[in-house]
N, C-alpha and C positions, 0 to 999 in steps of 0.2 A: 303536690310539692315538686318544684322544679330542681333538676340536677344541673350543677354548673359543669363547665367543659372539663374540669379536672376529674370529676366523678365519672363522667361519660368516658373519658379516655381510659380510666382504670377499669372500666367495665367491658372492654372489648378484647378479643383475642389478638387482634393486630397490635394493639398497644403493648401487650405482654411481649410479643415477638420483637417489637422495636426496642423495648427496654432491655431484652435479653441479648441484643446485638452487641458486638465488640465495642468497648469503650465504657460500658456500664459495669461497675464493680459488683453490685448486688441488685437483685430484683425479687422482692418478696410478694408472694401470692397466697392468700388465705381463703378458706371456705370451699375448697375443692371437694368433690364427691365422686366416688367410684373411679372410673377411668379418665376423668377429666384432666388429671395431671399428665397422663400419657398423651392425650389428644393435643394439649398445649405444647408439650415438648416436641412432638412430631412435627408440628407446624414451625417450630423454631429451628429445627435442624438444618433446613435448607438455607437459612439466613446467615448461618455461621460457618466459616470455612474450616476452623480447627475441629479436631476430634473432641466430641463431648463425652465426658465421663460422669455417669450418674451413680451416686452412692445410695445403697439401701441398707436398712438395718440388719437384714438377714437374707438367707438364700430363698426362702419361700416368697418374700416380698419381691425379690429380684426376678424370680421366675414369672410372677404375675405381671410385673411391670414390662418385662421383655415381650410377653405375649400381647399386651395391650399396644405397646409401641409398634410392633411389627404388624398389627392389625391396622393402625391408623396411618403409618408411613407408606408412601407409594413405592419405596424400594426397601422392603423388609430385610433383604440380605445385607444391607449396610449397617444393621443394628445387631449387636451380638452380646451374649452373656458370658462373663468370666466367673464361673462358680468357685467357691472356696472348697478346699478339701474338707470332707465331712468327718475326717479322722484326725486325731492328734498325731504329731510327728513320730511318737514312739509306740503307737498302737500296733499290736502284732497282726494287723490286717492290711489288705491292699485295697485301694480305692476302687469303686465300681468302674468297669471299663467305659461305660457311657459318660461318666463324669470326666474321666481322663480325656476321652475323645472330644468332649465339648470344650474343655480348656485348651487343648492343643489346636483345635480347629480355629478357635477365637484368636489365639496367639499368632498363628500363621497368617490369618487374614489381617490382623493388626500390623504384622511385620511387612506385609505387602502393600499396606496403605489402602485397604479396601473398605474400611469401616468409617461410618459417620458418627456412630455413638456406641459407647460401651457401658453396659450396666454391670456394676461391681458391688457385691456385698462387702461390708466393712472388713470381715474376716479375710476375704480374698485379697484385699488391698494390703493386708499385713503379712501375707505369706510370700515366701521367695518364689521366683520364677526361673525357668530355664533361661540361661543367658541368650540375649538376642542374636549374637554372632554364632552361637552353636546352632540355634534353630535355623538360621539362614544357610549355614555351611553344610549341615549334615543331611539336608534333603536329597532325595534321589529321584531322577526322572527316567522312566522306562519307555523305550521307543520301539515300535514294531520294526522288524528286519535289522535290528542291531544285536550285537553279540554281548551276552552276559554269562560268563562261566558260572555254573550252578553253585559251586563251593564258595566262590567270591560273593555271589548274590545272597546266598544264605547268611554268610557272615555279616554282610551289610545290613540285612533285615534285623539280625540280632542286635547290631549296633544301634539301629533306629528304635530298638525297644519292642519289636514285634515278637510275640510269643509263639513258638512252634507247637502246633496242635495236630491231632489226627484229622480233625474235620473243622473247617473254618465256619464259625457261626457268630462270633462276636468281633467287634472292632479291635484292631491292634493285634490280630493273630494271622498266622500263615501256615500252610501245609504243603509239603512236597510229596507228589505222587507221580513217580516216574518222570515223564517229560512234561508234566503239568505242575505249576505252582499256583495255588489259590492264596489270596491275601485280601485283607479287609482294612483299608486305610481308615484312620480315625475320622477324617473329614469327608468320607464318602457315604452316600445313602445306601449303597449295596457293595458287596465284595466283588472282586475281579479274578478272572481265571487267565493265566498266562500259558499259552500253548507253545512249547519249544520244539525246534528241530535241531537236535544237538544242543549247542549253546546259543542258538539264535531264536529270538522271539518271532513266532509266526503270527499269532493272534493275541489280542487282549480283549476279552469279552466280559461283560457283567454277568453275574449269576445270582440265583435266588438262594439265600442261606438256609431256608427251610426245606426246599426240595432238592437243593444242590444241582439244579438244572440250569444250563447256560441260557441267557436271554438272547433275543435277536439283536443284531447290530454289534459292530466292532468299533473300537477306538484306536487311534494311532499312537497315542502317548498317555502315560499315566504318571502323575507327580505324587511322590510319597513324602509325607512329613513324618517326623518321629511319632511313635505311639505312646511314649512315656516321657515325662519331663526329666526324670533322673536316668541318664544314660551311663551305664557302668560296663561298657565293653570297649575293647581295643584301646585307643589312645586316651579315652576318657577315664578308663580304669587306671591307667598309668598315672594320669594327673591326680586322680583321687589318692592313689598310693603315696605320691610324693607329698601331697598336702597332709595326709594322715601321719606320715613319718615326722614332718616338721612339727605338727601339733603334739605328737607324743613326746618328742624331744623337749618341747617347751614344758610339758607337764611332768617330765622325767619318768615316763612310763617305761617299763621293761620291754625289750624287743619281743619277747614271747607273747605279751599281751597285744602288741600291735599286730603280730602275725595272726593271732586268733581273730582279731577284728577283720583283717583282710580276707581270711578264709571264709568267714561268715558272709561277707559282702559278695565274694565269688559264687557262693552257693545260692 
């Protein structure tokens, strides 16, 4: 049986990539098995200039797809996962630090224009995000041989959502020990140790969170992104308080109830 040119065209990887190029509204492909969908998508990414957003039914499917895509694509760092919160908004629990770290790392890379493709479960697409301008403006850069008063730096870390702890082991935490500040940025593979002389940074060194021993090699600067999407410190807490007051006035709630809510938020 001979295949006509149309059948042969639809049987090649190149034809799929061509059909998925800008100018085509839809391109339907059936009969894929295993990681074939990831292989085809990875081939198509370089043909399209715009950011590609890939929706999945759930988080488990998204994690499998992102692993396959990063395996097939020659620049895996350009493909990222935006996981959904695994908790409902009013659950009396906090999200896992690794999940928070993944979301903020992805959002920061997206804001800097570093991504080629984004894998998103449907639930993540339906959930609110930290405002883009807040994410861009609240970041902090630490540079060796520059001055950072301890009290001011600690307050800034709190505003960024970093959690003060006795020992830094998880992402999004920091510890102050005399002239040393340890911190673990959410987008870093390992935590960092800041050695101070007074209020001046002398060294920035990576260290092992398991042994707490510093690693070889220093870096000159360290960029910190927020560790939480909900920032309720400083001016952001004031903004929240103003919006809460306006909403309570709309609902005609008494002042005592509004103050109770604010006190719970502060705690």
